[in-house]
C-alpha positions in Angstrom: 128.4 134.2 -107.2 131.3 133.7 -104.8 133.8 133.4 -107.6 132.5 136.6 -109.3 132.8 138.4 -106.0 136.5 137.2 -105.6 137.3 138.3 -109.1 135.9 141.8 -108.4 138.0 142.0 -105.2 141.1 140.9 -107.0 140.5 143.4 -109.8 140.1 146.2 -107.3 143.2 145.2 -105.4 145.3 144.8 -108.5 144.3 147.8 -110.4 147.1 149.9 -108.9 149.8 147.3 -109.9 149.5 147.9 -113.6 151.6 150.7 -114.9 150.1 151.0 -118.3 146.4 151.4 -117.2 146.4 155.1 -118.2 148.1 154.5 -121.6 145.7 151.7 -122.4 142.7 153.9 -121.5 144.0 156.8 -123.7 144.7 154.4 -126.6 141.1 153.0 -126.4 139.7 156.5 -126.1 141.6 157.7 -129.1 140.4 154.7 -131.2 136.8 155.5 -130.1 137.2 159.1 -131.1 138.7 158.1 -134.4 135.8 155.7 -135.2 133.3 158.4 -134.2 134.8 160.9 -136.6 134.2 158.4 -139.5 130.5 158.3 -139.0 128.2 160.1 -141.3 126.9 162.5 -138.6 123.6 160.7 -138.0 122.3 161.0 -134.5 119.5 159.5 -132.5 117.8 160.5 -129.3 118.2 158.3 -126.3 116.7 158.4 -122.8 113.7 160.3 -121.7 110.4 159.2 -120.2 108.5 158.9 -123.4 111.3 156.9 -125.1 111.6 154.4 -122.2 107.9 153.7 -122.1 107.7 153.4 -125.9 110.7 151.0 -126.0 109.2 149.0 -123.2 105.8 148.8 -125.1 107.4 147.5 -128.3 109.8 145.2 -126.4 113.0 146.7 -127.7 114.0 147.8 -124.2 114.4 144.2 -123.3 115.6 142.6 -126.5 117.9 145.4 -127.8 119.0 147.3 -124.6 119.0 144.2 -122.4 117.2 145.9 -119.5 115.8 143.5 -116.9 113.2 144.5 -114.2 113.2 142.7 -110.9 110.0 141.1 -109.6 110.0 143.6 -106.7 110.0 146.6 -109.1 107.2 145.1 -111.2 105.1 144.4 -108.1 105.8 147.9 -106.7 104.7 149.5 -110.0 101.5 147.5 -110.0 100.8 148.7 -106.5 101.5 152.3 -107.6 99.1 152.0 -110.6 96.4 150.6 -108.4 96.9 153.5 -105.9 96.7 156.0 -108.7 93.4 154.5 -109.9 92.1 154.4 -106.3 92.8 158.0 -105.5 89.8 159.5 -107.4 87.4 156.9 -105.9 88.8 157.3 -102.3 88.8 161.1 -102.7 85.2 161.2 -103.8 84.1 159.0 -100.8 86.1 161.0 -98.3 84.7 164.3 -99.8 81.1 163.1 -99.5 81.7 161.8 -95.9 83.3 165.0 -94.7 80.7 167.2 -96.3 77.9 165.1 -94.6 79.6 165.4 -91.2 80.1 169.2 -91.6 76.5 169.6 -92.5 75.4 167.7 -89.4 77.6 169.8 -87.2 76.3 173.1 -88.7 72.7 171.8 -88.3 73.2 171.1 -84.6 75.1 174.2 -83.8 73.0 177.1 -85.0 75.1 179.8 -83.3 78.3 179.1 -85.3 76.5 178.0 -88.5 78.4 179.0 -91.6 76.5 178.2 -94.8 79.6 178.9 -96.9 81.8 176.5 -95.0 80.5 173.5 -97.0 81.4 175.3 -100.3 84.9 176.1 -99.0 85.5 172.5 -97.9 84.2 171.2 -101.3 86.7 173.4 -103.2 89.6 172.6 -100.9 89.1 168.9 -101.0 88.4 168.8 -104.7 91.6 170.8 -105.6 93.6 168.8 -103.0 92.4 165.6 -104.6 93.4 166.8 -108.1 96.9 167.7 -107.0 97.2 164.4 -105.1 96.2 162.4 -108.2 98.7 164.4 -110.4 101.5 163.8 -107.9 100.8 160.1 -107.7 100.5 159.8 -111.5 103.7 161.7 -112.2 105.7 159.7 -109.6 104.4 156.4 -111.1 105.4 157.2 -114.7 108.8 158.5 -113.6 109.8 155.4 -111.5 110.7 152.9 -114.3 112.5 155.5 -116.5 114.5 156.5 -113.4 115.6 152.8 -112.9 116.5 152.5 -116.6 118.5 155.7 -116.3 120.5 154.4 -113.3 121.2 151.2 -115.1 122.5 153.0 -118.2 124.7 155.2 -116.0 126.3 152.1 -114.5 126.8 150.6 -118.0 128.4 153.8 -119.4 130.6 154.5 -116.4 128.8 157.6 -115.2 128.3 155.8 -111.9 131.8 154.2 -111.3 132.1 150.6 -110.4 135.5 148.9 -110.0 137.3 152.2 -109.7 135.0 153.4 -106.9 135.1 152.5 -103.2 131.3 152.8 -103.1 130.9 149.9 -105.5 132.6 147.6 -102.9 131.4 149.0 -99.7 128.1 150.6 -100.5 126.5 149.0 -103.6 127.5 145.5 -102.7 126.5 145.7 -99.0 123.1 145.4 -97.1 121.4 143.5 -100.0 118.5 142.8 -97.6 117.4 146.4 -98.1 115.9 145.4 -101.5 113.0 143.9 -99.5 111.9 147.4 -98.7 111.3 148.2 -102.4 107.7 147.5 -103.1 106.5 148.5 -99.6 108.4 151.8 -99.9 107.0 152.3 -103.4 103.5 151.9 -102.2 103.6 153.7 -98.8 105.9 156.4 -100.1 103.6 157.2 -103.0 100.5 157.1 -100.7 102.0 159.4 -98.1 103.5 161.8 -100.7 100.1 162.1 -102.4 98.3 162.8 -99.1 100.9 165.5 -98.1 100.6 167.2 -101.5 96.8 167.1 -101.3 96.8 168.6 -97.8 99.3 171.3 -98.8 97.3 172.5 -101.8 93.9 171.8 -100.3 94.9 173.7 -97.2 96.1 176.6 -99.2 92.8 176.9 -101.0 90.9 176.7 -97.8 93.0 179.5 -96.2 92.3 181.6 -99.3 88.6 181.1 -99.0 88.3 181.3 -95.2 87.3 184.9 -94.2 89.6 184.9 -91.1 92.7 184.2 -93.2 91.6 185.3 -96.7 93.1 188.8 -96.5 96.5 187.6 -95.2 96.6 184.8 -97.8 95.7 187.2 -100.6 98.4 189.7 -99.4 101.0 187.0 -99.5 100.0 185.8 -102.9 99.9 189.4 -104.2 103.4 190.0 -102.8 104.7 186.8 -104.4 103.2 187.8 -107.8 104.8 191.3 -107.5 108.1 189.6 -106.6 107.7 187.5 -109.8 107.3 190.6 -111.9 110.3 192.2 -110.3 112.4 189.1 -110.8 111.4 188.9 -114.5 112.3 192.5 -115.0 115.6 192.0 -113.2 116.5 189.0 -115.4 115.8 190.9 -118.6 117.8 193.9 -117.4 120.7 191.8 -116.2 120.9 189.8 -119.4 121.3 193.1 -121.3 124.0 194.3 -118.9 125.9 191.0 -119.0 126.2 191.2 -122.8 127.1 194.9 -122.8 129.4 195.2 -119.7 131.1 191.8 -119.4 133.2 189.4 -121.5 133.4 186.1 -119.6 135.1 187.0 -116.3 136.2 190.5 -117.4 134.4 193.8 -117.2 134.5 195.7 -120.5 133.1 198.8 -118.7 134.5 198.7 -115.2 132.9 201.9 -113.8 129.3 201.2 -114.9 129.7 197.5 -114.0 130.7 198.4 -110.4 127.7 200.8 -110.2 125.4 198.0 -111.3 126.9 195.6 -108.8 126.4 198.1 -106.0 122.8 198.6 -107.0 122.3 194.8 -107.2 123.6 194.3 -103.7 121.1 196.9 -102.4 118.4 195.2 -104.3 119.4 191.8 -102.9 119.1 193.1 -99.3 115.5 194.2 -99.9 114.4 191.2 -101.8 116.2 188.4 -100.0 113.4 187.9 -97.4 110.9 187.0 -100.1 113.5 185.0 -102.0 114.1 182.8 -98.9 110.3 182.4 -98.5 110.0 181.2 -102.1 112.9 178.9 -101.5 111.2 177.5 -98.4 108.0 176.9 -100.4 109.9 175.1 -103.1 111.8 172.9 -100.6 108.6 172.0 -98.8 106.9 170.9 -102.1 110.0 169.0 -103.2 110.2 167.2 -99.9 106.5 166.2 -100.2 107.1 165.0 -103.8 110.3 163.0 -103.0 108.6 161.1 -100.2 107.5 158.7 -102.9 110.7 158.7 -104.9 112.4 155.8 -103.2 114.4 155.4 -106.5 116.3 158.6 -105.7 118.8 158.7 -102.9 118.6 161.6 -100.5 122.4 161.9 -99.9 
């Protein structure tokens, strides 16, 4: 391992001393393009979630592609699968426990007794549990394809190695952080699922609760109206783009300027709801990516 490390360092230090690196690269690239042009035009699909799991099932991912999974990744995936299986069971237990406690509280406090509170909680917890399960299941089936995709990117040069400073000072440093993998996979998925369940379950409870029902329905109605406006705007702007523009040039300058002025006025009125929708998207993505320890944040 030490010898390999020294060879990488020498290769990095000596890459600028060769004057014909660019010409060699262009020559090899030309040969590759020439060989590609001789092919019969047959293509095949590569990548994708379904293909990765299919090739892993028949073993070709290991025998043909040469992909190797570390023990930590396998253990972390097993933990995630167990967590996905446990979510429905735990949700059912928690749901019955909460409903029982709420029933006792309502029975002892007759002044604030709300017979519909139990139904609201049942709906909120049930829908929150469904979204929690879907979030955990989706993250679990995406994890291994994401690792395979990253490996392929390193092989194909999409993620640079010897020509990148990150390869020497980021990827080959702090190897002890690999010990965080399966713990991060488990707890990240667990917390992400809980947050998703609380978000959607809480939204359903706010819609059903009489004190907040009207406000929640008004917000949902405004968002639905905004969606209709955005769809109409997209259709109209597609027509205008084809009829008034050619790439960066305006074929009808006067009417194009009028349209731009109208769109600026439209943007002033619609931007507040646009920012709200953006905030909702970022919140949901943040909750989802709590469990995606395979994806760097920065």
